[in-house]
C-alpha positions in Angstrom: 104.7 101.0 120.5 105.4 102.0 123.5 107.0 98.5 124.0 109.2 99.7 121.0 110.2 103.2 122.3 111.3 101.8 126.1 113.1 98.8 124.7 115.2 101.7 122.1 115.7 103.7 124.9 117.1 100.8 127.5 119.2 100.2 124.4 120.7 103.8 125.0 121.2 103.7 128.4 123.7 100.4 128.2 125.5 101.7 126.1 126.5 104.2 127.6 124.7 107.0 125.4 123.1 110.2 125.8 120.7 110.7 123.0 119.5 114.1 122.2 115.1 114.5 122.0 114.5 116.4 118.1 112.0 118.9 117.8 110.8 120.2 114.7 110.9 122.8 112.4 108.2 123.9 110.0 109.9 122.5 106.5 109.9 119.1 108.3 113.7 118.8 109.8 114.3 117.5 112.9 116.5 119.6 115.1 118.5 118.2 118.0 118.7 120.3 121.3 122.1 121.0 121.3 123.3 120.7 117.7 124.7 116.9 117.8 122.4 113.6 117.1 125.8 111.1 117.7 126.7 108.8 120.5 130.1 109.1 122.1 132.8 108.0 119.4 129.6 107.3 116.8 128.8 108.8 113.9 126.6 112.1 113.3 123.7 110.6 111.3 120.6 113.5 109.5 118.6 111.1 107.3 116.8 112.4 103.7 113.9 110.9 103.9 111.9 110.5 99.7 107.9 110.2 99.4 106.4 109.5 96.2 103.5 112.2 97.1 102.1 113.7 100.2 100.4 113.3 103.8 97.1 113.2 101.5 98.5 109.3 100.6 97.7 107.2 102.9 100.6 105.1 102.1 103.2 108.1 102.3 101.9 109.7 105.3 102.2 106.4 106.9 106.0 106.6 106.4 105.9 110.3 107.5 104.4 109.7 111.0 107.4 107.0 111.1 109.9 109.1 109.6 109.0 111.7 112.6 109.1 109.5 115.9 112.0 107.0 115.0 114.2 110.7 114.0 113.0 112.3 117.4 113.0 109.3 119.2 116.4 108.9 117.8 117.8 112.5 118.5 118.9 113.1 114.5 118.3 115.2 112.1 116.2 114.8 109.1 114.6 116.7 106.4 112.8 115.3 103.0 111.3 115.5 100.0 107.6 114.9 98.7 106.3 114.7 95.7 108.3 113.0 93.6 107.8 110.3 91.2 109.3 107.5 90.1 111.7 109.1 88.1 115.0 111.0 87.5 114.1 113.4 89.4 114.0 110.3 92.8 117.8 110.7 92.1 117.6 114.4 91.5 115.9 114.4 95.2 119.1 112.1 96.2 121.6 114.2 95.3 119.6 117.6 96.6 119.8 115.6 100.4 123.1 115.5 100.4 124.7 117.4 98.4 122.5 120.7 100.2 120.6 118.7 103.3 124.1 117.1 104.3 122.2 113.8 104.8 124.1 110.4 104.9 121.3 107.9 104.9 119.3 108.2 101.8 115.5 106.6 102.3 112.4 106.7 99.9 109.4 104.6 100.4 108.0 103.6 96.3 108.8 100.4 94.0 109.3 102.8 91.3 112.6 104.9 93.5 114.6 101.6 93.0 116.1 102.0 89.9 117.1 105.9 90.3 118.2 105.6 94.2 120.7 102.9 93.1 122.8 105.0 90.6 122.7 107.5 93.4 123.7 104.5 95.8 127.1 103.5 93.1 127.7 107.7 92.7 127.9 108.2 96.5 129.6 105.2 97.9 130.1 107.0 101.0 126.6 107.4 101.4 123.5 104.6 103.1 120.8 104.3 100.6 117.9 102.1 102.0 114.7 101.5 99.9 110.7 100.2 101.3 109.3 97.4 99.0 112.3 97.0 96.1 113.5 93.2 95.1 117.5 94.3 94.2 119.3 95.2 96.9 120.6 91.1 97.7 121.8 90.9 93.5 122.6 95.1 93.4 126.4 93.9 94.5 126.2 97.4 96.9 127.4 97.3 100.2 125.1 100.7 100.8 122.1 99.8 98.8 119.1 97.9 100.8 115.6 97.1 100.9 113.3 96.5 103.7 109.5 95.2 104.0 107.2 93.9 106.4 105.4 90.4 107.0 102.2 92.7 106.3 100.2 89.2 105.0 100.5 88.3 108.4 98.1 92.1 109.0 96.2 91.0 106.0 95.3 88.1 107.3 93.9 89.2 110.5 91.9 91.6 108.7 90.5 89.2 106.2 89.5 87.0 109.7 87.8 90.4 110.5 86.1 89.5 107.2 85.3 86.3 107.6 83.4 87.8 111.3 81.5 90.1 109.4 80.3 87.5 106.3 79.0 85.2 108.8 77.3 87.6 110.7 76.0 88.6 107.8 74.6 85.1 107.1 73.5 84.8 110.3 71.2 87.4 110.2 69.6 87.3 106.5 71.4 89.8 104.5 73.2 87.3 102.4 73.1 83.7 102.0 76.8 82.1 102.1 77.0 81.5 98.3 76.4 85.3 97.9 79.5 85.7 100.7 81.7 87.8 97.7 84.5 90.2 98.6 86.3 92.9 96.3 89.5 94.2 96.3 91.1 97.0 95.0 94.7 96.9 93.8 96.8 98.9 92.3 98.6 96.8 89.8 98.9 92.9 89.0 102.7 92.8 91.1 103.3 90.3 93.8 103.3 92.9 96.8 99.8 93.4 95.8 99.0 89.5 94.6 100.4 88.8 98.2 98.4 91.3 99.9 95.1 90.3 98.2 95.4 86.5 99.1 96.8 87.0 102.2 93.4 88.8 103.0 91.2 86.7 101.4 93.0 83.2 102.9 92.1 85.1 106.4 88.3 85.6 105.5 88.5 82.3 104.4 89.8 80.8 107.8 86.0 82.5 109.0 83.6 82.1 106.3 84.5 78.8 103.8 82.0 80.1 101.0 83.9 83.0 100.1 85.4 84.3 97.1 86.5 87.9 96.0 86.8 89.9 92.3 89.9 92.2 92.3 90.0 95.4 90.1 93.5 97.0 89.4 93.9 101.1 88.6 97.3 101.1 87.5 98.0 103.5 90.3 99.4 103.7 93.8 96.9 106.9 94.2 94.1 108.1 92.0 91.3 108.9 94.4 88.8 108.7 91.3 89.9 105.3 90.1 89.7 104.0 93.6 86.4 105.6 93.9 85.2 103.9 90.6 87.2 100.3 90.8 85.2 100.2 94.4 81.6 100.8 92.9 82.0 98.6 90.0 82.6 95.6 92.5 79.9 96.6 95.0 77.6 96.7 91.3 78.9 93.7 90.9 77.7 91.7 94.2 80.5 92.5 96.2 79.3 93.1 99.9 82.7 94.1 101.4 86.0 95.7 99.7 89.0 95.9 101.0 92.2 97.5 98.8 95.7 98.0 98.5 95.4 101.6 96.5 96.8 104.4 99.0 93.8 107.1 98.5 90.0 107.6 100.1 88.1 106.3 97.1 87.5 103.4 98.1 86.8 103.7 101.8 84.3 106.8 101.1 82.6 104.6 98.2 82.1 102.2 101.0 81.0 104.6 103.0 78.3 106.0 100.0 77.0 102.5 99.8 76.7 101.2 103.1 79.2 98.7 102.1 81.5 97.3 105.0 85.2 98.6 104.4 88.6 97.0 105.9 91.3 99.8 105.2 94.8 99.9 104.9 97.4 102.0 106.4 95.4 103.7 109.1 91.8 104.0 110.5 89.3 105.3 108.2 86.9 105.7 111.1 86.9 109.1 110.8 85.9 109.9 107.6 84.0 106.1 107.2 82.0 105.1 111.2 79.4 103.8 109.3 81.5 101.4 107.2 84.9 101.3 108.7 85.9 97.8 110.1 89.6 97.9 110.4 93.1 98.2 108.7 96.4 97.0 108.8 99.9 99.0 108.1 103.9 98.7 108.4 104.9 100.0 111.1 107.9 101.6 109.6 109.2 103.3 112.9 111.4 100.0 114.1 113.4 99.9 110.9 113.8 103.1 110.7 115.7 103.0 114.5 117.3 100.1 113.4 119.0 101.9 110.2 120.4 104.9 112.5 121.5 102.9 114.8 123.5 101.4 112.3 124.8 104.1 110.8 125.4 105.6 114.2 127.5 102.8 115.3 129.2 101.5 112.4 127.3 98.5 112.0 126.3 96.6 108.1 122.3 97.4 107.5 121.3 94.0 106.5 120.2 94.2 102.7 117.4 92.3 103.4 115.2 93.7 106.5 111.7 91.9 107.0 109.7 93.2 109.5 107.3 91.3 111.9 104.7 90.8 114.1 106.8 90.2 117.0 109.3 93.4 115.9 105.7 95.5 116.3 106.5 96.1 112.5 103.0 94.5 111.4 99.7 96.7 113.0 96.4 96.4 113.2 94.3 99.8 114.1 91.4 99.2 116.6 88.4 97.0 115.9 85.7 99.3 115.0 83.1 97.6 117.3 80.4 99.7 115.9 80.4 98.0 112.9 82.5 94.6 113.3 81.1 91.2 114.0 80.9 90.7 117.5 83.8 88.4 119.5 86.3 90.2 116.5 88.3 91.6 118.5 88.8 88.4 120.4 89.2 86.2 117.6 91.5 88.4 116.1 94.1 88.3 119.3 93.6 84.2 118.7 94.6 83.9 115.2 97.6 86.3 115.3 99.4 84.5 118.9 98.8 81.1 116.4 100.3 82.8 114.1 103.1 84.2 116.1 103.6 80.2 118.2 103.0 79.1 113.9 100.0 77.0 114.5 98.7 79.0 111.4 100.8 79.7 108.3 98.5 82.3 106.4 100.1 80.5 102.8 99.7 76.9 104.0 99.4 75.0 100.6 97.0 73.1 103.1 94.6 75.9 102.5 94.1 76.6 99.1 94.3 75.3 95.3 95.4 76.2 91.7 93.2 74.6 89.3 91.8 72.8 92.2 95.0 71.3 92.7 97.5 71.6 95.7 100.5 73.0 95.3 104.0 71.1 96.1 106.3 72.7 93.9 106.7 76.9 93.5 109.4 78.8 91.0 109.1 82.5 92.4 110.9 85.5 90.6 113.0 86.4 93.6 115.7 87.5 91.9 114.3 90.4 89.1 115.3 90.4 86.0 114.3 91.5 83.0 112.6 88.2 81.8 110.7 87.2 84.4 112.8 84.4 85.3 111.4 81.4 87.7 114.7 81.0 90.2 114.0 80.2 93.4 111.9 77.3 94.8 109.6 78.8 97.6 107.7 75.7 98.9 108.8 73.8 101.8 106.9 71.1 103.4 104.4 71.9 102.6 104.5 76.3 103.4 104.9 78.4 100.7 107.3 80.9 102.5 107.3 84.2 101.9 109.9 87.0 102.2 112.0 84.6 103.2 114.6 85.1 100.0 113.8 88.7 100.1 112.0 90.9 102.4 109.5 92.3 99.5 106.8 89.7 98.2 106.9 87.3 95.7 104.0 85.6 95.8 102.3 86.0 92.6 100.2 82.6 92.5 96.2 83.1 91.3 94.6 81.0 93.8 90.8 79.5 93.2 88.2 81.4 95.3 89.8 85.2 94.0 88.9 86.3 90.2 91.0 88.8 88.4 88.4 91.1 86.7 91.4 92.6 84.5 95.0 93.3 84.8 97.1 96.6 85.2 100.9 96.0 85.5 101.8 99.8 84.6 
């Protein structure tokens, strides 16, 4: 992150700007020291953030921390709305942020916010609307509506490498046999975003521990601590010896800590609450996108319909490895594999590394252009690689590969 912030400061100096660093009022609104946040000749920016939950959700807290960091660094004011459900309440929150708080950039953080945010974008053509995890910007036909995501599948793959190292350690220690190297995964919904994540995590583990298998349970909610805890407990009772998740509460990690089962979390370290089981966590760092979004509006530049952050932009991060739990050599192995991801030696969804029904895929039509019938419309495999997030920022990998068993399904 220090490198990103340094680049921002260099860019500001090169443009001859003088961004004022912001403080933060008690209601979460950042305020600049001299009442202005625009570069000379630039446009004043105030950002309105819409969050599905509050800071108790690891998912939303990750966005909140990035929002404060980015707005402080860019010297802009911001306002935020928390506990905004995926309903017309999102539209109402956007309107209030515009008309009451004076925001000219609106960002919403949950998949289900998208349609309501699009309705607001149609009504407020002079306001820029940005949305995380969405799928419709490239087909909506709106110059002021934008989607953003990151290649988090690379981060999950690296987290899977750490999981594979732990499984191998358990096998070598005689704690389990190779045929019992079964992981469990707590997912929210049976959506491409979750499927892409758990598959990349599994493939990372499989690259290290070839005998690994994985069971997946879905809660039907992005944030339900009790359901997530119960799902993790059921997976552990079903023989899973390591648990990961794509859900937003501490339910699964605390279940793992109670049971003494190693855990790979998501969106931030859980080492404080789970010191004996936490290994590592991957997360999207949203600060680079927020700074890019603000800079574009300030300088009158177009924001991309789809923006995908990468390891290179420091949008994909891993927490510090908990070496008290992780297998010996995990840190070094993660760095080795990260370098291979960066130079293209490894592609996460290389079709040589997985099968479907015992067969290697040579072609797959992905549902990239959203429609009510979920029609498969875009060839996603080229040269033996499934190219995730190439045709839009949000994931569209929804293939059920061998080695992963879905114990249930939940489409919301």
